[in-house]
C-alpha positions in Angstrom: 0.0 0.0 0.0 2.8 2.4 1.0 4.8 1.8 -2.2 1.6 2.2 -4.3 1.3 5.7 -2.8 5.0 6.4 -3.6 4.5 5.2 -7.2 1.5 7.4 -7.6 2.8 10.6 -6.1 6.5 10.5 -7.1 5.8 10.9 -10.8 3.3 13.7 -10.0 5.9 15.6 -8.0 8.5 15.2 -10.8 6.1 16.4 -13.4 5.3 19.5 -11.3 9.0 20.3 -10.8 9.8 19.7 -14.5 6.9 21.9 -15.6 8.0 24.7 -13.3 11.5 24.5 -14.7 10.3 24.3 -18.3 7.9 27.3 -18.1 10.6 30.2 -18.1 12.1 28.7 -21.3 8.7 28.4 -23.0 7.4 31.8 -21.9 10.6 33.5 -23.0 10.1 32.0 -26.5 6.4 32.7 -26.6 6.7 36.4 -25.7 9.8 36.9 -27.8 7.9 35.7 -30.9 4.6 37.3 -29.8 2.7 34.0 -30.2 -0.8 35.3 -29.4 -3.9 36.0 -31.4 -3.4 38.9 -33.8 -6.9 40.3 -33.1 -9.2 40.0 -30.2 -12.7 38.4 -30.2 -14.4 35.5 -31.8 -17.3 34.7 -34.0 -20.5 33.2 -32.7 -20.0 30.0 -34.6 -23.1 28.0 -35.2 -25.1 30.4 -33.1 -25.0 33.2 -35.6 -24.3 36.9 -35.1 -21.4 38.4 -33.2 -20.1 38.4 -29.7 -19.7 42.0 -28.8 -19.9 41.5 -25.0 -17.2 38.9 -25.0 -15.0 40.9 -27.4 -15.3 43.9 -25.1 -14.4 41.9 -22.0 -11.4 40.3 -23.5 -10.1 42.7 -26.1 -6.8 43.3 -24.3 -6.0 39.9 -22.8 -6.6 38.0 -26.1 -3.9 39.9 -28.0 -1.3 40.2 -25.3 -1.3 36.7 -23.7 0.4 33.8 -25.6 -1.3 30.6 -26.4 0.6 27.2 -26.3 0.5 26.9 -22.5 -0.7 23.3 -22.9 2.8 22.4 -24.0 3.9 22.6 -20.3 1.4 19.8 -19.5 1.9 17.2 -22.2 5.7 17.7 -22.5 6.0 17.3 -18.7 3.9 14.1 -18.7 5.8 12.7 -21.6 9.2 13.5 -20.0 8.2 11.8 -16.7 6.8 8.7 -18.4 9.9 8.3 -20.7 12.4 9.2 -17.9 11.0 6.6 -15.5 10.8 4.0 -18.3 14.4 4.5 -19.4 15.6 4.6 -15.8 14.0 1.2 -15.3 16.0 -0.1 -18.3 19.4 1.4 -17.6 19.3 1.1 -13.8 17.0 -1.9 -13.0 16.1 -2.1 -9.4 13.0 -2.6 -7.2 12.6 1.1 -7.0 13.1 2.1 -10.7 10.9 -0.8 -11.9 8.2 0.1 -9.4 8.1 3.8 -10.3 7.6 3.3 -14.0 3.9 3.4 -14.8 4.1 2.7 -18.5 2.1 -0.5 -19.2 0.4 -1.8 -22.2 -2.8 -2.6 -20.4 -3.3 0.7 -18.6 -1.3 3.7 -19.7 0.1 3.4 -23.2 -3.2 4.3 -24.8 -4.0 7.4 -22.7 -0.5 8.7 -23.1 -0.6 8.2 -26.9 -4.0 9.9 -27.1 -2.7 12.8 -25.0 0.3 13.3 -27.2 -1.6 12.9 -30.5 -4.5 15.2 -29.5 -2.0 17.8 -28.2 0.0 17.8 -31.4 -3.2 18.3 -33.4 -4.1 21.1 -31.1 -0.7 22.5 -31.6 -1.3 22.8 -35.3 -4.5 24.7 -34.7 -2.7 27.1 -32.3 0.1 27.6 -34.8 -2.4 28.6 -37.5 -4.2 31.0 -35.0 -1.1 33.0 -34.1 0.4 33.0 -37.6 -2.5 34.6 -39.4 -2.7 31.7 -41.8 -6.4 31.1 -41.1 -9.3 29.5 -42.9 -12.0 30.8 -40.6 -12.7 34.3 -39.4 -12.3 33.2 -35.8 -8.8 32.2 -36.4 -7.0 28.8 -36.5 -8.5 25.7 -38.1 -12.2 25.9 -38.7 -14.5 24.2 -36.2 -15.5 21.6 -38.8 -11.9 20.6 -39.4 -11.2 20.4 -35.7 -14.3 18.2 -35.2 -13.2 15.9 -38.0 -9.7 15.5 -36.6 -11.1 14.8 -33.1 -13.7 12.4 -34.5 -10.9 10.6 -36.4 -8.8 10.1 -33.3 -11.8 9.1 -31.3 -12.9 6.5 -33.8 -9.4 5.0 -33.9 -9.4 4.7 -30.1 -13.0 3.3 -30.1 -11.9 0.7 -32.6 -8.9 -0.3 -30.4 -11.2 -0.7 -27.4 -13.7 -2.8 -29.2 -11.6 -5.0 -31.4 -8.2 -5.1 -29.6 -9.2 -4.9 -26.0 -12.6 -6.5 -26.6 -14.5 -3.9 -24.6 -18.1 -3.5 -25.5 -19.8 -2.7 -22.3 -19.9 -0.1 -19.5 -20.7 -0.4 -15.8 -23.9 1.3 -14.5 -23.9 2.3 -10.8 -26.0 0.0 -8.6 -27.1 -1.9 -11.6 -24.1 -3.8 -13.1 -22.8 -4.2 -16.6 -24.6 -2.8 -19.7 -23.5 -4.5 -22.9 -23.6 -2.1 -25.9 -22.3 -4.5 -28.5 -21.2 -2.7 -31.7 -22.9 0.4 -30.4 -20.0 0.8 -28.1 -18.1 2.5 -30.9 -20.6 5.4 -31.6 -21.1 5.7 -27.9 -17.4 6.2 -27.3 -17.3 8.8 -30.2 -20.3 10.7 -28.6 -18.6 10.9 -25.2 -15.3 12.0 -26.7 -16.9 14.7 -28.8 -18.9 16.0 -25.8 -15.7 16.1 -23.7 -13.9 17.9 -26.4 -16.7 20.5 -26.6 -16.1 21.1 -22.9 -12.7 22.4 -23.8 -14.2 25.9 -24.3 -14.0 26.2 -20.5 -10.5 27.5 -21.2 -11.7 31.1 -21.1 -10.6 32.7 -17.8 -7.3 32.9 -16.1 -6.8 29.7 -14.0 -10.2 28.2 -14.8 -9.3 25.3 -17.1 -6.1 24.4 -15.3 -7.8 24.0 -11.9 -10.8 22.1 -13.4 -8.7 19.6 -15.3 -6.3 19.1 -12.4 -9.3 18.2 -10.2 -10.8 15.8 -12.7 -7.6 13.9 -13.3 -7.0 13.8 -9.5 -10.4 12.3 -9.1 -9.7 9.5 -11.7 -6.4 8.9 -10.0 -8.4 8.1 -6.9 -10.9 6.0 -8.8 -8.1 4.0 -10.4 -6.3 3.5 -7.1 -9.2 2.0 -5.4 -9.7 -0.3 -8.3 -6.1 -1.4 -8.0 -5.2 0.1 -11.4 -2.0 1.6 -9.9 -0.3 2.4 -13.3 -3.4 4.3 -14.4 -3.6 6.1 -11.1 0.0 7.1 -11.4 -0.6 8.4 -14.9 -3.6 10.5 -13.9 -1.6 11.9 -10.9 1.2 12.8 -13.3 -1.1 14.7 -15.5 -2.5 16.5 -12.4 1.0 17.4 -11.3 1.8 18.8 -14.7 -1.4 20.8 -14.7 -0.5 22.3 -11.3 2.8 23.5 -12.7 0.8 25.1 -15.6 -1.7 26.6 -13.1 1.2 28.1 -11.1 1.8 30.5 -14.0 -1.8 30.6 -15.2 -3.5 32.2 -12.2 -4.4 35.9 -12.6 -2.7 37.4 -14.4 -2.2 34.4 -16.7 1.2 34.1 -18.4 -0.3 32.0 -21.1 -3.4 30.1 -22.1 -3.9 26.3 -22.2 -5.4 26.7 -25.7 -6.0 23.8 -28.1 -2.7 22.1 -27.6 -3.8 21.6 -24.0 -7.6 21.2 -24.2 -7.8 18.8 -27.1 -5.3 16.4 -25.7 -6.6 16.6 -22.2 -10.3 16.1 -23.1 -9.5 13.1 -25.3 -7.2 11.6 -22.7 -9.8 12.1 -20.0 -12.3 10.1 -22.1 -9.9 7.3 -22.5 -9.1 7.2 -18.8 -12.8 7.0 -18.0 -13.3 4.0 -20.2 -10.1 2.3 -19.0 -11.3 2.8 -15.4 -14.6 1.1 -16.3 -15.2 -2.5 -17.3 -11.4 -3.1 -17.9 -10.9 -2.2 -14.2 -14.1 -3.9 -13.1 -15.2 -0.5 -11.9 -17.4 2.4 -12.7 -15.6 5.0 -14.8 -17.7 6.2 -17.6 -21.0 6.6 -15.8 -19.5 9.0 -13.3 -17.7 11.0 -16.0 -20.6 13.5 -16.3 -20.4 14.1 -12.5 -16.6 14.3 -12.2 -16.5 16.5 -15.3 -19.6 18.5 -14.3 -18.0 21.9 -15.0 -17.3 20.7 -18.6 -20.8 19.3 -18.9 -22.5 22.5 -17.7 -20.3 24.5 -20.0 -21.3 22.5 -23.1 -25.0 22.6 -22.0 -24.9 26.4 -21.7 -23.5 26.7 -25.3 -26.1 24.3 -26.7 -28.9 26.2 -24.9 -27.6 29.5 -26.2 -27.6 28.3 -29.8 -31.1 26.7 -29.3 -32.6 29.9 -27.8 -31.1 32.1 -30.6 -32.4 29.8 -33.4 -35.8 29.2 -31.9 -36.7 32.3 -29.9 -34.3 34.7 -31.8 -32.9 36.0 -28.6 -30.1 35.1 -26.1 -30.7 33.0 -23.0 -27.4 34.0 -21.5 -25.6 37.4 -21.9 -22.6 35.4 -23.2 -22.0 31.7 -23.6 -20.2 29.6 -22.3 -21.6 30.0 -18.8 -18.5 31.4 -17.1 -18.5 34.4 -19.5 -22.2 35.0 -18.6 -21.2 35.5 -14.9 -18.3 37.7 -16.0 -20.7 39.8 -18.1 -23.0 40.1 -15.0 -20.1 41.9 -13.3 -18.4 39.1 -11.4 -14.6 39.5 -11.3 -13.0 36.8 -13.3 -11.2 35.4 -10.3 -14.5 35.0 -8.4 -16.0 33.0 -11.4 -12.9 30.9 -11.5 -12.8 30.1 -7.8 -16.4 29.3 -7.6 -16.1 26.9 -10.6 -13.2 25.3 -8.8 -15.4 24.8 -5.7 -18.1 23.2 -7.8 -15.5 21.1 -9.6 -14.0 19.7 -6.4 -17.5 19.0 -5.0 -18.6 17.1 -8.1 -15.4 15.2 -8.4 -15.7 14.0 -4.8 -19.3 13.0 -5.4 -18.3 11.1 -8.6 -15.6 9.2 -6.7 -18.0 8.2 -4.0 -20.5 6.9 -6.5 -17.8 5.0 -8.3 -16.6 3.4 -5.1 -20.0 2.4 -3.6 -21.8 1.7 -6.9 
């Protein structure tokens, strides 16, 4: 038990320290090359119209704060995973072999998805700051990003179904639900919904705190299901996110952006499914609870679009929801901290249901 705790928290601490050390190098590069949006604001997307309230609230921050902050997270996680893996090979011992959390059954897949998703997001960020855009909002168009995310999700769903032979999910207090071939579209739906929740990256410190909480919760879920490698991986991601958050609290030094949110949301989806039937536990059913801040963010956007299309007026002053509170006059730090509180509470509730269900 004690060594399991050491295995989980040691990589997390290393990821935090490495992220802290990496940040000055990255920020120096980002500010030197002015890698931020060339113009403030965004389009309303599928909702139609403009976003004047949002544009007014963020007209200065958007053009003076670099993107690419997610690099801190996925590079730190990759470094720790490879460092401990190589250490196990070149200096085999009980300690080095015990600390390495890379395993084919638990962590290769979420690590691969994290890196692939982050690299795709990196391309979008590069387009957004370079001015080479194919959409008035900057970066890759929403349609292209959705296609890329769907492609990655389908490949992972195929791997779960055909390679890992997973075709069911666990329902709290009810047992196993066999989805058959419908597991594939179900996985795709969950992945797309989680990716949509990435729009929570809109206020200083908000996304970093929420993602750190969610991955910490799944570290706990995996630990109590004896998926120690998966727990260590989730804790490592959380540690890297805390390093990012250290520099992202107001005033933010950089934004998580697509290279952070795309990889993290896809990775979170994979972690939830790995913690489910493969771990003989409940991982997917509690995802909407653990990821409640993402869920409510997506719902607010969907409701805003629906209201504008059907009733020809806005339901919220601005969507997503955190910008609505900001438009009401709440200081951004108050919105962020209250979302953190809700996120911690929902994560704890999700863990409890996972354990007792």
